[in-house]
C-alpha positions as CSV (number, residue, x, y, z in Angstrom):
1,X,-0.1,-0.2,0.0
2,X,1.0,3.6,-0.1
3,X,1.3,5.7,3.0
4,X,0.6,9.4,2.7
5,X,1.2,11.1,5.7
6,X,-1.2,14.2,4.7
7,X,-4.1,12.8,3.4
8,X,-4.1,10.0,6.2
9,X,-3.7,13.5,8.7
10,X,-6.5,15.4,6.7
11,X,-8.9,12.2,6.7
12,X,-8.5,13.0,10.7
13,X,-6.3,10.0,11.4
14,X,-3.0,9.9,13.6
15,X,-0.4,9.2,10.6
16,X,2.2,8.0,13.6
17,X,-0.4,5.1,14.5
18,X,-1.6,4.4,11.3
19,X,1.8,3.6,9.7
20,X,2.6,1.4,12.8
21,X,-0.7,-0.5,12.3
22,X,0.3,-1.2,8.7
23,X,3.9,-1.1,8.5
24,X,4.1,-4.3,6.7
25,X,2.3,-3.8,3.7
26,X,3.7,-0.6,2.8
27,X,5.7,-0.2,-0.3
28,X,5.3,3.5,-1.3
29,X,5.5,6.7,1.5
30,X,4.1,10.1,0.5
31,X,5.7,12.7,2.5
32,X,3.4,15.5,2.8
33,X,2.9,18.4,5.2
34,X,-0.6,20.0,5.3
35,X,-0.7,23.9,5.7
36,X,-2.6,25.2,9.2
37,X,-5.3,26.7,6.9
38,X,-6.2,23.3,5.5
39,X,-6.0,21.4,8.3
40,X,-8.5,24.2,10.4
41,X,-10.8,23.8,7.0
42,X,-11.0,20.1,5.7
43,X,-9.5,17.7,8.5
44,X,-11.7,15.0,9.8
45,X,-14.4,16.4,6.8
46,X,-12.2,15.1,3.4
47,X,-10.2,12.0,3.2
48,X,-6.9,13.9,1.5
49,X,-5.2,16.8,-0.2
50,X,-3.3,16.9,-3.9
51,X,-0.6,19.3,-2.6
52,X,0.6,20.3,1.1
53,X,0.4,24.2,0.1
54,X,3.6,24.5,2.1
55,X,7.1,23.4,2.6
56,X,7.2,19.9,4.2
57,X,8.6,21.0,8.2
58,X,6.5,24.2,8.3
59,X,2.9,22.4,8.7
60,X,1.2,21.1,11.4
61,X,1.8,17.6,10.3
62,X,5.6,18.1,10.6
63,X,6.2,16.2,14.1
64,X,4.5,13.3,12.7
65,X,6.1,13.0,9.6
66,X,9.3,13.4,11.5
67,X,7.9,10.3,13.8
68,X,7.0,8.2,10.6
69,X,10.3,8.6,9.7
70,X,11.8,6.8,12.7
71,X,9.2,4.0,12.4
72,X,10.6,3.3,8.6
73,X,14.4,3.5,10.0
74,X,13.6,1.3,12.9
75,X,11.5,-1.2,10.4
76,X,14.4,-1.2,7.7
77,X,12.2,0.0,4.9
78,X,13.3,0.2,1.7
79,X,10.4,0.9,-0.5
80,X,10.0,4.3,-2.6
81,X,9.4,7.7,-0.3
82,X,8.2,10.9,-2.2
83,X,8.3,13.9,-1.2
84,X,4.7,15.7,-2.1
85,X,4.7,19.6,-2.2
86,X,3.8,22.7,-4.1
87,X,6.8,23.3,-5.8
88,X,7.8,23.1,-9.3
89,X,11.7,23.3,-8.6
90,X,11.4,26.7,-6.5
91,X,12.3,27.7,-2.9
92,X,9.7,25.5,-1.2
93,X,10.5,22.3,-3.0
94,X,14.3,23.5,-1.4
95,X,12.6,24.1,1.7
96,X,10.8,20.5,1.6
97,X,14.3,19.3,0.4
98,X,16.6,20.6,3.3
99,X,14.0,19.7,6.1
100,X,14.0,16.2,4.9
101,X,17.4,16.0,4.9
102,X,18.2,17.4,7.9
103,X,15.4,15.0,9.5
104,X,17.0,12.2,8.0
105,X,20.7,13.0,9.0
106,X,19.5,13.7,13.1
107,X,17.4,10.5,12.4
108,X,20.9,8.6,10.9
109,X,18.8,7.7,8.1
110,X,21.1,7.2,5.2
111,X,19.6,9.4,1.7
112,X,19.9,10.1,-1.8
113,X,19.2,13.9,-1.9
114,X,22.8,15.1,-0.3
């Protein structure tokens, strides 16, 4: 299955608990943060969003994303991880990559971004 941190959060669930429950079935992970205004408007009322509308690490889901990376590390996850943010090579994407690389470094997770 594909685990999407943003869609699980928007659907009103806890991404950390959700990933912990289904980790053995996950083959692909979408890393998506959620802008505060979108969270206020949509959380628990929708099943997902297309984009984060903020840099990854700057939204209300950043703490959950970090904990999900810990779960993936501890499980020795080797599937694909995609970053989902509203960007076309601009500053939002750059900030997202920097934040994710910093988290991976702090959690001692090898990455191919840097």
